[in-house]
C-alpha positions in Angstrom: 165.3 -52.1 -5.9 169.0 -51.1 -5.4 169.8 -54.6 -4.2 168.3 -56.0 -7.4 170.4 -53.7 -9.6 173.6 -54.6 -7.7 173.0 -58.3 -8.3 171.9 -58.0 -11.9 174.7 -55.5 -12.8 178.0 -56.5 -11.0 180.1 -54.3 -13.4 180.5 -51.4 -10.9 181.8 -53.8 -8.1 184.2 -55.4 -10.5 185.5 -52.0 -11.6 186.0 -51.0 -8.0 187.9 -54.2 -7.3 190.1 -53.7 -10.3 190.8 -50.1 -9.2 191.7 -51.3 -5.7 194.1 -53.9 -7.1 195.8 -51.3 -9.3 196.1 -48.9 -6.4 197.6 -51.6 -4.2 200.0 -52.6 -7.1 201.3 -49.0 -7.6 201.5 -48.5 -3.9 203.7 -51.6 -3.6 205.9 -50.2 -6.5 206.2 -46.9 -4.6 207.3 -48.7 -1.4 209.9 -50.8 -3.3 211.2 -47.6 -5.0 211.4 -45.8 -1.7 213.2 -48.8 -0.1 215.8 -48.9 -2.8 216.4 -45.2 -2.8 216.7 -45.3 1.0 219.5 -47.9 0.6 221.4 -45.7 -1.9 221.0 -42.7 0.4 222.1 -44.4 3.6 224.9 -46.7 2.3 227.2 -43.7 1.7 226.5 -42.0 5.0 228.4 -42.8 8.2 228.7 -44.8 10.4 230.1 -47.5 8.2 229.5 -51.0 9.6 232.6 -52.7 8.2 232.6 -55.5 10.7 229.0 -56.4 10.0 229.7 -56.3 6.2 232.6 -58.7 6.7 230.4 -61.0 8.8 227.7 -61.0 6.2 230.2 -61.8 3.5 231.3 -64.8 5.5 227.6 -65.8 6.0 226.9 -65.4 2.3 230.1 -66.7 0.8 231.9 -69.1 3.0 228.8 -70.9 4.3 227.7 -71.4 0.6 231.1 -72.6 -0.5 230.5 -76.4 -0.3 227.2 -76.3 -2.1 228.5 -73.9 -4.7 231.6 -76.1 -5.3 229.6 -79.3 -5.7 227.0 -77.7 -8.0 229.6 -76.0 -10.2 231.5 -79.2 -10.7 228.4 -81.2 -11.5 227.2 -78.5 -14.0 230.6 -78.7 -15.8 230.5 -82.5 -16.0 226.9 -82.9 -17.0 227.0 -80.1 -19.6 230.1 -81.6 -21.2 228.6 -85.1 -21.2 225.3 -84.0 -22.7 227.0 -81.9 -25.4 229.4 -84.6 -26.6 226.8 -86.7 -28.6 225.6 -83.7 -30.6 229.1 -82.7 -31.6 230.1 -86.3 -32.3 227.3 -86.5 -34.9 229.0 -83.7 -36.8 232.6 -84.9 -36.1 233.3 -81.8 -34.1 234.3 -83.1 -30.7 237.4 -80.9 -30.8 235.1 -77.9 -30.4 233.9 -79.3 -27.0 236.2 -77.2 -24.8 235.2 -74.0 -26.6 231.5 -74.9 -26.4 231.7 -75.6 -22.6 233.6 -72.4 -21.8 231.2 -70.2 -23.8 228.2 -71.7 -22.1 229.7 -71.6 -18.6 231.4 -68.2 -18.8 228.6 -66.4 -20.6 225.5 -67.9 -18.9 225.7 -70.9 -16.6 228.2 -69.7 -13.9 226.5 -66.4 -12.9 223.0 -67.8 -13.4 223.6 -71.0 -11.4 225.3 -69.1 -8.6 222.4 -66.6 -8.5 219.8 -69.3 -8.3 221.5 -71.1 -5.5 222.1 -67.9 -3.6 218.5 -66.8 -4.1 217.4 -70.1 -2.5 219.9 -70.2 0.3 220.9 -66.7 1.0 217.8 -64.8 -0.1 215.5 -67.0 2.0 217.8 -66.7 5.0 217.9 -62.9 4.8 214.1 -62.8 4.4 213.4 -65.1 7.3 216.0 -63.5 9.6 214.8 -59.9 9.1 211.2 -61.1 9.1 211.7 -62.7 12.5 213.3 -59.6 13.8 210.4 -57.5 12.5 207.6 -59.6 14.0 209.3 -59.9 17.4 209.7 -56.1 17.4 213.5 -56.2 17.6 213.8 -53.7 14.7 211.4 -51.4 16.5 213.5 -51.7 19.6 216.6 -50.7 17.7 214.9 -47.7 16.3 213.8 -46.6 19.8 217.3 -47.1 21.2 218.7 -44.6 18.7 220.6 -47.0 16.4 220.1 -47.2 12.7 218.6 -50.6 12.0 218.2 -50.0 8.2 221.9 -49.3 7.8 223.0 -52.1 10.1 220.6 -54.8 8.9 219.8 -53.9 5.2 222.8 -52.0 3.9 225.4 -54.5 5.2 223.5 -57.5 3.7 223.0 -55.9 0.3 226.7 -54.9 0.1 227.7 -58.4 1.2 225.6 -60.1 -1.5 226.8 -57.6 -4.1 230.4 -58.4 -3.3 230.3 -62.2 -2.7 228.0 -63.3 -5.6 230.5 -62.2 -8.3 233.3 -63.9 -6.4 231.3 -67.1 -6.1 230.3 -66.9 -9.8 233.9 -66.6 -10.8 234.8 -69.6 -8.6 231.9 -71.6 -10.0 233.1 -70.9 -13.6 236.5 -72.3 -12.9 235.1 -75.3 -11.0 232.7 -76.0 -13.8 235.6 -75.8 -16.3 237.5 -78.2 -14.2 234.6 -80.6 -14.3 234.4 -80.2 -18.1 238.2 -80.8 -18.4 238.1 -84.0 -16.4 235.3 -85.3 -18.6 237.0 -84.3 -21.8 240.4 -85.7 -20.6 238.8 -89.0 -19.7 237.2 -89.4 -23.1 239.4 -87.6 -25.6 242.7 -87.6 -23.7 243.0 -83.8 -24.0 245.8 -82.2 -21.9 245.0 -79.4 -19.4 247.0 -76.8 -21.3 245.3 -77.6 -24.6 241.9 -77.6 -23.0 242.4 -74.2 -21.4 243.8 -72.7 -24.6 240.8 -73.9 -26.6 238.4 -72.9 -23.8 239.5 -69.3 -23.6 240.2 -68.7 -27.2 236.6 -67.8 -28.3 236.0 -65.5 -25.3 236.3 -61.8 -25.5 236.6 -58.9 -23.0 232.9 -58.2 -23.5 232.0 -61.7 -22.5 233.9 -61.4 -19.2 232.5 -58.0 -18.5 228.9 -59.1 -19.2 229.4 -62.1 -17.0 230.8 -60.0 -14.1 228.0 -57.4 -14.6 225.4 -60.2 -14.4 226.8 -61.4 -11.1 227.0 -58.0 -9.6 223.4 -57.2 -10.6 222.2 -60.6 -9.4 223.9 -60.2 -6.1 222.4 -56.7 -5.5 218.9 -58.1 -6.5 219.1 -61.0 -4.2 220.2 -58.9 -1.3 217.7 -56.0 -1.8 214.7 -58.4 -2.4 215.5 -60.5 0.7 215.9 -57.4 2.9 212.7 -55.8 1.5 210.6 -58.9 2.1 212.0 -59.4 5.6 212.1 -55.8 6.7 208.4 -55.2 5.7 207.0 -58.6 6.9 203.9 -58.7 9.0 201.3 -61.1 10.5 203.6 -62.9 13.0 205.2 -66.2 12.2 203.1 -66.6 9.1 204.7 -63.4 7.8 208.2 -64.8 8.4 207.4 -67.8 6.1 205.9 -65.5 3.5 208.9 -63.2 3.6 211.3 -66.2 3.1 209.2 -67.6 0.3 208.7 -64.2 -1.3 212.4 -63.5 -1.2 213.2 -66.7 -3.1 210.5 -66.5 -5.7 210.8 -62.8 -6.5 214.6 -62.9 -6.6 214.6 -65.8 -9.0 212.1 -64.1 -11.3 214.0 -60.9 -11.4 217.3 -62.8 -12.0 215.8 -64.3 -15.2 214.5 -60.9 -16.3 217.9 -59.3 -15.7 219.6 -62.2 -17.5 217.6 -61.4 -20.7 218.3 -57.7 -20.4 222.0 -57.9 -19.9 222.4 -60.4 -22.7 220.6 -58.0 -25.0 222.7 -55.1 -23.9 225.9 -57.0 -24.3 224.8 -58.1 -27.8 224.6 -54.4 -28.8 228.4 -54.0 -28.1 229.5 -57.0 -30.1 
């Protein structure tokens, strides 16, 4: 009789499954919160791994330099080329430098840099730490008396938080260079005139918002990659999931943070 009731009335089992999913979700949120709070607790305590931070800055920044340069230049050229027909219809091609600079400095430079870094750096961090976790290297470091969290996590998060803003600033100027070359080729605008028109509409709030985005994006990419890798399980399969989860989660959070920071910056204008 009980089996008949269970098959005819599946509502209790569905409710239990929903409760289990909610419990797992809030447990995951608690783990993320504890991981982030642990970072802020340990990052200010000695010993300070300056050499490892420098090495991670090199891995994050210098090794991404070629890809970032090429992408930034292409973004500047393509955006300028695509914007020209619309402005030509209104006879406003002289506004092209201002339009390009506003788009690049306010949105494209930090966002493009963050997306590239999430794919390249985030996946690398997730895979590296995930591999160390499944091969028990992190457990061995804990047994030997070292602090793997500070050495592996804090250094990588600091490195991404430092290098992503630097890369975003570099991408902005490379993209402006690409825009200038396109404008100069078609309109014959000189470099000095282009730069005067490009920076004229920008304000201090625009630069501050762009820098804030890059810093937040860098921290997000680092902490997400480290969380996914540091807590990976299930052998080699877990390494792949850690790398994939680092990329997907970081990109999703970057878009959410983009919307929030744009909204906050709008309140100060």
